[in-house]
C-alpha positions in Angstrom: 97.0 18.0 7.2 99.8 15.7 8.4 98.7 16.0 12.0 95.1 14.7 11.5 96.0 11.0 12.0 97.7 11.9 15.2 94.4 13.5 16.5 92.4 10.5 15.6 94.9 8.3 17.4 94.7 10.5 20.5 90.9 10.2 20.5 91.0 6.5 20.1 93.5 6.3 23.0 91.3 8.4 25.2 88.4 6.1 24.5 90.5 3.1 25.4 91.8 4.7 28.5 88.3 5.4 29.8 87.7 1.6 29.9 84.2 1.8 28.4 83.0 0.6 25.0 79.4 1.8 25.6 78.2 4.3 23.1 76.0 7.2 24.0 73.0 5.5 22.3 73.6 2.3 24.3 73.8 4.2 27.5 70.4 5.9 26.9 68.9 2.5 26.1 70.2 1.0 29.3 69.1 4.0 31.4 65.6 3.8 29.9 65.2 0.1 30.7 66.6 0.5 34.3 64.1 3.3 34.9 61.2 1.3 33.5 61.8 -1.8 35.7 60.7 -0.3 39.0 57.8 1.4 37.4 56.6 -1.8 36.0 57.1 -3.5 39.4 55.0 -0.8 41.1 52.3 -1.1 38.5 52.1 -4.8 39.1 51.7 -4.2 42.9 49.0 -1.6 42.3 47.1 -4.0 40.0 47.3 -6.8 42.6 46.0 -4.5 45.3 43.2 -3.2 43.1 42.0 -6.8 42.5 41.6 -7.3 46.2 39.3 -4.2 46.7 35.6 -5.1 46.2 33.8 -3.0 43.7 30.4 -1.6 44.4 28.2 -0.3 41.6 27.5 1.2 39.3 24.2 -0.4 39.9 22.2 -0.1 43.1 23.5 -1.7 46.2 21.8 -2.1 49.6 22.5 0.8 52.0 21.6 1.1 55.7 21.7 4.4 57.4 21.1 5.3 61.1 19.2 8.6 61.1 18.0 10.1 64.3 18.4 6.8 66.0 16.4 4.8 63.5 17.5 2.4 60.8 16.7 3.3 57.2 17.3 0.9 54.3 17.3 1.5 50.6 18.9 0.3 47.4 21.0 3.2 46.1 23.6 3.7 43.5 27.0 4.4 45.1 27.0 7.9 43.6 23.9 9.0 45.5 24.6 11.7 48.1 23.4 11.6 51.6 21.3 14.7 50.9 19.5 13.0 48.0 19.0 9.9 50.0 17.5 11.9 52.9 15.1 13.9 50.7 14.3 11.5 47.8 14.4 8.1 49.5 13.4 8.7 53.1 11.3 11.9 52.8 13.4 13.7 55.4 13.3 17.1 53.6 14.6 19.3 56.4 18.1 19.5 54.9 17.7 21.8 51.8 19.4 21.6 48.4 20.5 25.2 47.6 24.0 25.4 46.2 24.5 21.6 46.0 28.3 22.4 46.0 29.2 22.3 49.7 29.4 26.1 50.2 26.1 27.5 51.6 25.4 25.1 54.5 21.6 24.8 53.9 22.0 21.0 53.8 23.9 20.7 57.1 23.4 17.6 59.2 25.4 16.1 62.0 27.6 13.1 61.5 28.7 11.6 64.8 27.9 15.0 66.4 29.9 17.1 63.9 28.4 19.4 61.3 28.7 18.2 57.7 27.4 19.2 54.3 25.1 16.3 53.3 25.4 17.3 49.6 29.1 16.4 49.8 28.9 13.0 51.5 28.0 9.8 49.7 25.2 7.9 51.4 27.2 4.7 51.1 30.0 6.3 53.1 27.7 7.4 55.9 26.5 3.9 56.8 28.7 3.6 59.9 27.9 7.1 61.1 25.2 8.4 63.5 23.3 10.9 61.3 21.2 13.6 62.9 18.8 15.9 61.0 16.5 18.7 61.9 13.6 16.2 62.1 15.2 14.6 65.1 15.9 17.7 67.0 12.5 18.8 68.0 8.9 18.8 66.9 5.9 21.2 66.9 4.8 21.9 70.5 8.2 20.7 71.8 10.9 22.6 70.1 14.5 22.3 70.9 15.9 25.3 72.7 17.9 26.3 69.6 14.8 26.1 67.5 12.8 28.1 70.0 15.6 30.7 70.1 15.4 31.2 66.4 11.7 31.8 66.7 12.1 34.2 69.6 14.8 36.3 67.9 13.3 36.2 64.4 16.3 34.4 63.1 14.7 33.4 59.8 13.0 34.9 56.8 12.5 32.7 53.8 13.5 29.8 56.0 15.6 27.9 53.4 18.9 28.3 55.4 17.2 27.8 58.8 17.4 24.0 59.2 21.1 24.0 58.2 21.8 26.9 60.6 20.0 25.2 63.5 22.0 22.0 63.0 25.3 24.0 62.7 24.4 25.8 65.9 23.7 22.5 67.6 27.1 21.2 66.7 28.7 24.5 67.6 27.1 24.9 71.0 27.9 21.3 71.9 31.6 22.2 71.5 31.3 25.8 72.8 28.6 26.0 75.4 29.7 29.5 76.4 30.7 31.2 73.2 31.9 34.7 72.6 30.5 36.8 69.7 33.7 36.2 67.8 33.5 32.5 68.3 29.9 32.5 67.0 31.0 34.4 63.9 33.8 32.0 63.2 32.0 28.8 64.2 29.0 29.5 61.9 31.1 30.8 59.0 30.2 27.8 56.9 26.5 28.7 56.7 25.1 31.6 54.6 21.8 33.4 54.9 20.8 35.1 51.7 18.1 37.1 53.5 20.8 38.6 55.8 19.3 37.7 59.2 22.7 37.3 60.9 21.8 39.6 63.8 18.8 37.4 64.7 20.8 34.2 64.3 23.6 35.6 66.5 21.0 36.6 69.2 19.4 33.1 68.9 22.7 31.4 69.6 23.4 33.7 72.6 19.9 32.8 73.9 20.4 29.1 73.4 23.7 29.4 75.2 21.9 31.1 78.2 23.3 34.5 77.5 20.4 36.2 75.9 16.8 37.2 76.8 
């Protein structure tokens, strides 16, 4: 019992010797404020930057698309996909809506020469791109060599996947004019045929590349 005052005095001495009168509660308060300051500063910067970005929508805005070398204009909501604009606004129905999730390839078009799923591209974002669809590739009586190869090799059944496959083949052969069978399999892996005409499609690509009958 008699030594309790001595212990208290030792604790008080140790506090004084530390040179700090800040309690644990005060320390936490200070830490919280110091952590919040840079966050608030960043938030102010983000808010300032956001004010400088023009907002388009949600109503319709003027959109101009270059499709198969021609200008197409329409008033579209910013949420409208390129696929919907092609089919519903400009009556270019070659690109098909099948999965509408960017997985089957039936809606494939070319953007600046590269294959792209038009269901996964906003029309408003495609305004500066050169868009190519199946309608611009060939026409009855004057088919593109890839289209003719699909006919010659029976590379279609129901036909829903065919326009997307033809456009994907066009982009693929532009990059690989002399493909191997393995390159064809990999290069067209983003397009699916539910009828299973892969053998005919492969033969069509080989013919279009000058390697088939």
